[in-house]
N, C-alpha and C positions, 0 to 999 in steps of 0.2 A: 378538260380532264387530263391528268397526267398518266401515262402508262409508263409502268416499269420495265426495264430492258428485258426482264425475264419473262414477262408476259407478253411482249411483243414477239419474242422468240417462239414461245409456245402457241400462240395464236396462230402465227405463220406456218409452223411445223403442222399443227391440227389441219389447217386449211388445206395445204398442200398434200398431206395424207389421205384426206378425205376426197379430194379431186383425184389423186392417183388411184386410190382403191376402186372408186366409181368407173374411171376409165378402163382399169383391167378387167373388172367384171363385165362392163359393157362391150368391150371389144371381145372377149374370149366367148361371151354367150352368143352373140351374133356370127362370130367366124365358126362356131360349131353348129350354127343352124336353129338355134334356140329363138324362139319368137313368141311374142304375147298369145294367149289363148284367144280364139276368136273364130267366127265363121261356124259355130256349132249348128249341126243339123237339128231341126225339130221334128216331131212325130205326135200324133194324137194318141195318148196313151191307152184310149179305149180301142184303138183300131190297130195295135202293134201287129197281131197275128194275120192281118190282111195285108200288111205292107211289106215289100222286099226290103231288104232279104231276110225279114223276121218272119215271113210267111212261111219259110222253110229253113229254120236255124239249124246251125251246124257247118260243118267244114266245106268250102267250095274251092276249087283251084283257079285262080285267075289267069296265071302263066306258068312257065315251066319253074320259076324260082319263088313265086308269091300265092299265099292262100289267104283267104277272108275267112274268120270264124264269127258268124252272127250268133249272138248269146242274148237271151231274154232273162233279166232278174226278175223274180216275182216274190211272195211271200215264201219264205223258207226254201228256196231253190233256184236253181239255174236251168234254163232249157238250151241245149242239152246239158245233161248233168255228165256225160263222158264225152271227151274230146280227143280224136286222134290227130296228130300232126306230124310231119317230118322234121328231123333235126337239121341245122344248117340251112333252112329255108325261111325268107320273111313271112311272119304270120301277122295279119292286120286283124285285130280284135274289133269288132263292130259291136256295140252293147247298148242296151236300153232296158228301162224299167216299166212294169206296167201298173205299180201301186204306190211304193214309197221310195225314198232313197236308199240305194244299195251300193255296195263297193264290191269290186271285183279285183283281188288280190291274189297273185299267184306266188305261193311261197318259194323262197330262195332265187327270186327274180327280182328285176325292178320294175315289174308291172304292178301298178296300183291306179285303177280307174274307177270313177264315180259313175253310177248308174241312177240317173235323174228321170223322174217321169216326165214325158214330153221332150226329151234331149237324146240324141245319138252321140255316142262317145266313140272315139277311133283311138287305137293305140297299135303300133307296130313294134314287133319283137321277133329275135331270132334265137331259137333255142340252140345251143351249142352242143349239148349232151343228151343222147337219148335218156329216158327213164320216166317216172311217175312223179307229177307234180300236183299239189293240191292247191286248189282254189279255195278262198274263203272271203266272207263279207265281214268287213271292218266296220260297218255302219248298223247300229243296233236297230232293227226293224220289226221287233215284236217278241213276243214268248218263244217262238221256235227259231229265233235267230241261231242260236248255237247249233242247229242241225243244219244250216244252210252252208252247204259245199258243193263242188264239183272236182272232177280229176281230169287232168290232161296227161295223155299218154304220148309221149314223144318217142318216134320210132326212127331206125336208121334206114335212110331212104334207099 
């Protein structure tokens, strides 16, 4: 098979571009601490209310600069539905579901978590500004889905 000069040039250019692109994405992802998902915690969806930290959902302080918020997603609501956390502190959201797949999306932030029955999901976030943040479910979960929301009140410490 005979390859034209321009075909060879474009094949080499394409292969080099692909290798360069994948190398840049790989190096930047791992240098910023991005790793593949794994190590998900599991939980019995029927015993969520009996297992810590979901036996007492809400905010608890871990140390001076870190707080954990345990949240349970269920049909058309979150427990707790009102959350108060300080600005400028690391907030670790710990989330699960008791019934079907839900999401936990905090409006105007980069927090978007899936709540899957039998799984515990964690996400860390630091609110820079005080204010009121709306939490919505982006996964259709039934007839009352549009009522599913919560509120996070971020206060100045």
